[in-house]
N, C-alpha and C positions, 0 to 999 in steps of 0.2 A: 735341820733348819727348816725357816718358817715356810709352811704351804702356802702358794699362792695360786689363786681362782682366776683366770681372764676370762673375761664374757664376750661372745659373738664374734670369736677369731677361728678364724680357720686358714689352716695353712695344707698346701696341698706340694709334695716334693716329688722330686723325679729321681731314681735310682742311678739312671742313664746320666741325669745333666749332674749328679754329684760325683760321678767317679769320672768323668771329664774332667770338671774342676780340681780334681784332686790329681790327676795326671798331669795336668798341664801342669810347667815350669815356671811358667812365667805371670804376674800377679803386678797390680796397679792400686797405689794408695790414692782415695777420693780426698778433697779436702773444700769442705764448707768455710768460709769465712763472715762475719757480719760486721759492721761499725754500728757501735752502742751509744746511746746520745749522751751518756758518761763520760764520753772522750775512753772508749777503750773497744778494744776489736776481740772479738770471740772469734776460736778456731773451734772446728769438729773434724775430724777424720776417721777413717776406717777402709781396711782393702776390701777388696772386692772377688777373693774365694776363702771358704773354712781354712784350708789346709796356710794360706798367708796369715789370716788369725791368729792361729795356734802358734805357727814361729815368733811372730810379732810380738806375741804375748809373754815368750822367752826371754828375747833377744831385746826387744824394745825399739822405739821410734826416736830420731833426732830431728827437732824442729831448727830454723834458723829464719832470721829476717833480715829481708836485703832491701837497705834504702834507694829506691832507683830514682826519684826526683824531689826536690826540695823546692817549694815556691813555685810550682811549673816548671823547672828548668830540671833537667834529665841531667844525669850524677854520669859523668866517666866513667867512674868506678865505683859499682855500689859500695855501702857500708855495711858490713855483712854482722848481725848478732845471734851470736849462738844460744839459742834456750836450754840444751842439756838435752838428757835421754828422759825419754815419756814411757812407762811399765805400767803395768796394773799394778795397785797399791797390795802390799803384803796381805794375807789372811786376817792378821789379828787387827789392820786397821778396818777391813771389811765387818769385822763381829761387833762394831760399836755404832753401825746405822743398820744393818738386815734386820733390825727387829724394829725400826721404825718405818724404813721407806721398805715397801715391795719391791722397786723396780731394783735396789741394792741386790735384795734377797737374787731378782733372778739371775743378775750380772754374775753374782759370787756365785752360785749355783753352776752356771757356765763356763765358767774362769776354774774353777778347782773343784764342783762336785765330783764324783767317783763315777756316778752313773746319773745319765740323761733319762731312765727311764724307758730304756729300748731295749727289750729281751730276743732271743735267739736260740734258733738250734742248729749243729750242726758248726762245722768249720766255715762254707759258705754262707749261711745265712748269718752267721757272727760276723764276715768280714763284712755284708752289706749292711747289716745294725750298726757295727764303729761308724761306717761311710754317712751312716742317715744321723747317729748319734754326732756325730764333728758338724753335720749342716744345723743340725737343732742348736748348739750350744753356740754357733755363727747367727744365726737368724735370732735367737731369740736375746742375744749378748746387746747385738747392734737394736731393737727393737727396744731395748730398756734403757740404751743411752740415748736414743732419739726421745725419750719420754722423760729424762731428766737431765741437764747437762751437767749437774752436782757428780752424778752417779758416772758421767763419760770422761769426765776429769779426774774421778779416782780410779777409772779403770785405763786412763793413759790414752784415752780416745778427746781430749779435748782442752783446750788451755785460753787463760784470756791473759792479753798486753794489754798492759796499764800506761807503759812505757811509750806513748804514740805521741807526735805530733800534729795538729790540725794542716801544717802546710804540705805532708808530707805523704809521699804512696811508697807501698811494701808489699813486696812479693816474700810470702811467707812459703816456705818449703819444709816437705815433711818425707824425712829420708827412712828407710829400711837398714837396721842395724845388722838383719838377717846377712850369715854370709852369703856370698856369690856362689860357694860351693854346693849351698844345700839348697837356694833356691833364688831367684833373679825376680825381686819387687823393684820394681819403679816407682821413683820417690813420685809427691803429687803437689800439688802449688796453688795459691788463689794471690791473684792482684787484687790490691785492697786499699784503701784509706780513707780518713773521716771524710771525705766529699763525697765517699761513698752512700752514709749513711741517708735511709728513706724509712718513713716513716711507716710503720704497720700498716697495711690495708683492713678495713673489714670484711668480715667474709660476706658470700653476695648470695640474692635469690633465697632467702628464708622462706620456705612455704609450709603449710599445715594443713592437714585435713581431719576435722574434727570428728568424731562417729561416738559412738553407744559407749560412754565410759572411757574411752583414751583418743587419743590424738596422734599422728604419725608426723612428724616434722622430716621435713628434708632440704637440703640446701647444695651449692655445687662447692665442691672442692676441689674438683681439677683448674680451675684458675688459679689457685694459689697453693699447687699441691708442693711447688718447691718451696713456701714460706712455712706451711702448717704443717705438720705431721698427727694432727690429734686436736679435740675443741672439747671445751666445756658448754654443756647445756644448761642455762639459766630461765628461770621458770617465776612468775610474779602472780600472785593475785589481785593487784592493785595498779599494777603498770608501772610500778616502783620498787624499790628493793629488792631486787630480783635474788635468788638464790640459786648454787649450782643445786643439781637433782642427780649427776653422774659425779661417784667421788673420784673415780680413774679417769683419767684421759680419752675419749671418747676417738676409736679411728676403726678406718677397715683397710682390709690386707686383698679385700676385692680384686680381683687382675683381670676382669674381663666375661666374657660370654655371653649370656643372656641380658644380665644384668646392665642397667645403665651408669658406667663406671664413673660418669658426671658428677653423680650425685650420693650422698651420705645422708641413709635414714637411721631415726631413733625414734623409738615408739614409750610414749609417756601415758600411765593408767590416772584418771582425772576422773572427778563429781563429773553427773550431768549437771545441764541448767546455770551452770557457772561459768564466768568470764575465766578464763587466766590467758596469761602473756606470755612471751616466751622470746628470747635472744639465744644468740649464741657468740663462742669468742673461742679463736683460733691458738693456736699453741705452738711453738716455734722449736725444734730442735733446741735451743739455748735457754728454752724455759720460760722464751717472754709471751705475754700475752697480746691477742691484738683488742684493738676499740670490738665492743659490742656492735654485732650486726643488727640493719634494723630489727624492730621489736613488731611482732605479729599477734594477732588474738583471735580468740574465739571459743565458744564452750559445746562440749556436748550433748548431743541430743538422743533421747531414746528412742531405736528406728522404727518408724511405722510396719507394722509383721503382717499388713496387708495393701496388695498390691493390684492396680486397674487396669484392665487388657480392652484396647479396642478389638471388635469381637466381628462389627460389620459396617460398611459405608457404603450409601447409596445418594447417587446425583440426583436433585431435586430441582427445584423452581426454575425450569427452562435453560437447565445446565450452567446457573448462575452458583448455586448451592447445594451442600452436602449435609444429609441424614447421618450423623454418627452416634453408634451404641458401644457401650462397652458393659464389661463384669465387673461387678467388687462383690466379695463376701458381704451380705446384709450383716453379720456379725461384727463388720467392721465401723459400720454406720456409727456409733455411737463414739469411736474415737478419731473420728477425722470432723473439720470445721463443713465440708463441701467440696465442691470439684473445679478444678481450671481449665479451661481449653486452649493450647497453647498450639503456635503454628509457624513455620520454618519455610524458607524457599530451599534447603537444601537439608540431606537426611542427619547430615553432621554439622548443621550451623546452626545460629542462635536463635531456641524457639522463642518468642514473644506472646505472651498472653494477650489471648484475643477475646477471650469469655470469661468472667470471671461471677464469682458466687454460684455456683451450681448448687443447687441443694443436695446434703449429705444421699437422701433416699431416689434422686433420680440418675438416670442412665441413659439416655439419649439427649442430645444437643441438633440444633439445625444453624450451619453456618452458611448466611448469605453471600461472603464476599470474595469467591473462590479467583485464584490467580491459574494462569497454565498450568502449574508446577504448586503443591502445597502438600506438606507434611506436617502428621497433627498427633499430638500427644496427649494422654491426659492425666493432669497432676490429681494426687489425693492431698489434701492438706492438711495434717494432723493437726491435734490441739494442741501437742508438745512442741510445736514447731516443727517436726520432723515431716517431710513429706517423700511421697513414692510418686515416680512417674512409669506410664506405661512406654510399651515400646513404639516407635513411630510409625506411622500409618502413609504411605501415599494415595493423594487422590487428584486426581486429572480429569476436568471435565473434558468432553468432546469437543476435538480441535482440527476442520481441514481447511483453514485459511490461512494460505501461506504469506510471509510477509511480503512486502513491497520490494520492487528489483532495487537494487543499491545502486545509489547516485555518485556523482564526485569524483570515480575511478581516474585517478591521475599517477604519475611518478617518474623516476630517470632511473639511468644506468650508469654509473659512477667508472671511472679508467679502469679499475679494477674487475668488473662485471659484475658490480654489485646492485641489486635490484631495489628499489623503495619505492614502495605502491602504498599509496594513501585513498580513500575513500569514507564518504561523509555517512554518521553512523544511522541506522535504523534508530523509527523511535517506537516500536513495538515492546509492549512492556514483557512478552515472552521470549523475546529474542537468546539465542541459544551462541549463535559466531557465524560464521563468514567459511564460504568456501571457494580457493583459489583455484582456477584454472588458465593451464599456461598454453600456448601454439608457437611452433617454430616458424611454420606456414600459414597463410592465412586459410587456406582451402583445407588444411587436415583438422582432423579431432581434435579438439582440446582434449589436456590429460591435467588430472586432478592433483594438483602438488600439496594439498593438506589434508594431512591423516587424521585429525577430527577438525572439529568446528574450528576456527579460528577466533576468539575474541574479542581480539583490538581492531581496532581502523587502521592500523599500520602494518605491512608486511614485508620482512625481507628474503628476495631470493637471489641467487646468480645465475649466471649464462657465462659460457663460451666467448669470450671477446674475439677468438682466431679460428672462429667457424667462418662457412661461406652464404653462410643467411645472417642478412645486415640487418635484421629486425625481431623483434620479440612481440607476441601476444597475448594481453592477459583478458580474463572476464570473472568476474566473481558473482556468487550467489550469496541471498539471504537465507539462514536457517532457522527456525524456532524450535522452540523445545519439545515438541512433538514431531522435529525432522521434517518439517514440511518447508520446502525449498521455493524460493523467488524465480523470479525470470532470470535470463544472466542479464548484468549490468551491459552497457554500451561497451564495446569491445576497444581499448588501450593500446597504444602501439607504439611502442617504444625503438629509437633508434639504437642500434647497441655503439659501441666505441669500434672504430675503423681502425686496422691496424695490417690488412690486407688489401693490397692495389687491384686495381680494376684487370681484369684479362685484359690481354692487349688486342689491337688492331690489326688486321693482314689484308697488306698492298695486294690486291688481286689482278689486277691489270693496266696498262695505261697504253696511252698513243699522245702521237704529237701530229698537228695539223694546224697547218696557218700560224707559224708561231707559238701556238699555245699548246700546254700541259694538260690533258685529261687524265686525272688519276681517278680510281677505282677500286675501293679496299670493302671487307666485311666489318662490319662494326663491331666493338668490344660486347660481349655475351653479359657481362656483367648488369643484374639491376639497378644498382645507383649510379649507374654513367650519366654526368653532366652534360659532358661536350667530348668532343675530340678536337685535336690539337693539331695540326699541319706545320713541319719544323722541314726547313731548307737553307741549303748552304752549296756554294760551288763548289765542286770536287775539290778533295783536299785539301779544304779549308777547315777550321778549327773550330769556329762558332758556330751552332745552328741557329736559325734566326726564323722564329714564329712569324707565319706568313698568313696562317689562317687561323680561328676557333668556331667551330660550328657545334653550337647549343644543341642539346638534343630536346624535340620540341614534342608534344604530343600528336603532332601528323606523322614525327618519324619513330613516335616510339617503340613499333612494333616490326621497323624496315631495317632488315638484315647488312645491305649494302649502301652506303655513300657513294654518289660520284660528285667531283668537284673538278674545277678548271682553273689553272694557274694562267693568266694571261700577260701577267710581267715579268717576262723572260725577255733574255737576249739572245740571238741566233747565232749558233757556231760556239754555243757553252755547253760542258758536262755538268748538271744539277743532281744532289743527290737529295732524297725526299723521305724523312721518316714522321709516322703517324702516331700518335699516343693518345689514348682515354684519361680523360679523370674524373674521378668519383664526387659524391659529396659531401664526403670528408677533408678534399685538396688532395687526396691520392693520385698517384701520376701513374701507369702503366711500368712496367718494368723494361719494355722493349726495346732494343737496339740497332736492331736490322732495319737496313736502311735499301733504299734503291737508287741506281745511279740511272740519270736519262739523258740524253744526247741530245741538243737540239740543235737541229742543223739551221742553216743561214737560209734565211727566205729574202732579203734585204739586202741591198747593196749601202757602203755608205756613199757617202759625197764625198769628200775628199776636197772639192772646189764648187764655187759658187760663183755668182756676179758675172758670168761667161758673156762677153759683147763683142762684137767688132765695129769697124772703120773702113769706109771705100775710100778711096782717093783716086776717080778716074783721070783726075790730070796728070800725075804724077806715075798711076798705073801701077796701084800695089792694093791690100787688102789685109790689115791688120787686127788679129785675133788677140783679145786678150781675157783673163780670167782671177782670181781670189784663190789663195791657197786656206784651207780652213783650219789645218793644224800640219806647218811645217816638219814637226819633227816625226810625225807617225809618217809623212808620205819619202817614197822611194823616186816617185819621177811621174811626168805625165804624159801620157802615149798620144800624140795630135795624129790625126786620121783625114787625107782631105780628095775628095771626090767629085764627079761631073752628076747630075740626078740622073738617074736610070743608067750608071755607067760603075764599073768597079770602084771602091774605095779602096785607096793603099795608104799606108803608114807613112806620115810625112815627115816625122822628127820623134825623138824621146827628148823632154824639158826637164831639167832638176826643178827641185821645189824652188830655188832662187830666181829663174826666167819665170815672170807670169806673163810674156806677150810676144806674139812673133809676127813678121813682116812676110804676106807671100807674094814676089812681084810676078811668078810664072800666072798670068792668068790670060783670057782671052776677053772682049766684051761677048756680049747676048748669050752667057752662059747661067745655068743655075749651079751654084757650088755648095758642097757641104762639107762641112767640120765638124769633126766626133774628137770629144776629148775626156780621155778614159783615164784616173788617177790609178797610179800602182802603189801600194802599201808596203813597209818594209816587212810586214811578216809574212809578203806573197800573195795576197789577196787584191783584186781588182776591186777598182771603185764604180762608183753609179757613173753609166755614161751622160756625157753633155753635149747635144747635138744643133748645129745651127747651120741654116739655109739663107743662100741671098743670090741675088743676082747682080750681075755685073755688068 
């Protein structure tokens, strides 16, 4: 059989994995489908284990198509079409193509070859070799099928369905014909229709590194790894009429490690000083070719053998300039046009030319526009277009002047405790960044919360919204590239979201004097309290009434106790008092402990009014009269009579309906005294009304 040579493919096999795969009795058929613009659907399938591949080659596959929907309407019962059994073609059929097709030769050897070039010694080694041989047959057979769709079809691993309609959707199922008693192989399938057709994408990100008589091409194959399994590289010397430079499809079996598995590399030999153009095309498992990638061009150049090296640096011109000296072999002078000085602010940054046209014989140069941080390289410019750069050197002039302190520091804290800080950017050219400091208490030492200088003018932090301190404090400093630090910015105080109510005030004492209640309580110790509120209700009432709101003023900021007098009370009533603290977030202390105070009666109710008398000396009587204020609350009026400086006695009790009496038991030239005292239904006595008169 024809000998096949495959280049740049390295396969690593694990005996342990192979043995584990062969021991497993369950396998699965993987199916891949693609709709083609010529109104056909192409299918590719393969099992996932070598032993399943061997048994399926013997018994074959069965392929069925299920029509699932027509015109967008799902069928209640799919329409089934059986495409029959698929097995590898007989050896005679393979003999017709193996002399012309390398992939056919590989596939035929994997299917029918007596040996796959694995040798062993002893029984155990023979078993291992048989396992490895089975794995190799499986691997190379699938590789050959991926490289040539016609070979896949000949091996019973591919099929084209031309009998399809554009408005139908299908499920293609590939079944195993291996008896279940020998091995359980699960079927596979794919859901597809002509609506799924998509144009093939062009390969991405083609790049090239041109060197002496060679170029290394590389492109991203990971993005379209599911579309393309190999590539063709095309070259042109004019930018048109591209020709393939790899006869066999180019692929990679790299599986990771230290190599960048996202890119594939190809090296081509070229002549120097001549422009070449390159592009690549991807190839699918169905043999389709992608559109070409973007074109990239360049030319090989002879490498300059001499490399400059910066040997010394000296700050000059009052810290504004630097004298650079470099080494370069004199023998190399005839191969260069001269030197160029390059500068960057970062060691791995972009180096821009700052002094051109330095003579080949020169080895020193002065640069007079230093920044706080400077990296320099010297480029030897070759006559053939090949340049060589020195390694960069760092030059920093002396700098002990710190930046000015940052200004404009402001911020906010949201409801979740996320802090956003902003400030105005410093204008110094050598700014490195800012350091942020934080404190939870105004008198404590602030701690730095940035690990390294923060370069932006916005900074995010977080605080606990359920801690007892209600404020957080921030300061920042500016840092230059020499790590000189500015003064602290002005302090920023931020109010945290408040979810913790203030501590409760406590009533410490009380007294009742002259019909007034005097309360004394210990104020809430929370720092954010704005006021104390006094609530009062009559005992056993439901509703509390706010009777006083006492703001916390500067004068009372440090006073621990509050005295308050309630003068709007009635006697003979039991009152209940409750003191609550309210903070600047509107949260109220959670205390419900109240104090009950009995207010004794300090004055008597009137009950009667307009008390008067009428003296009738002709008929010999005195009439006493009055008016009732509230007849419904009055039980009676007690009437007393007496002579001045003598004993007074009860004259009579008058019900509320009587408002006058006539007293005929009188004598001339006496001073009479009448006392009227109301008696209320609740048993209380009213205010005494007294009248004196001479008869």
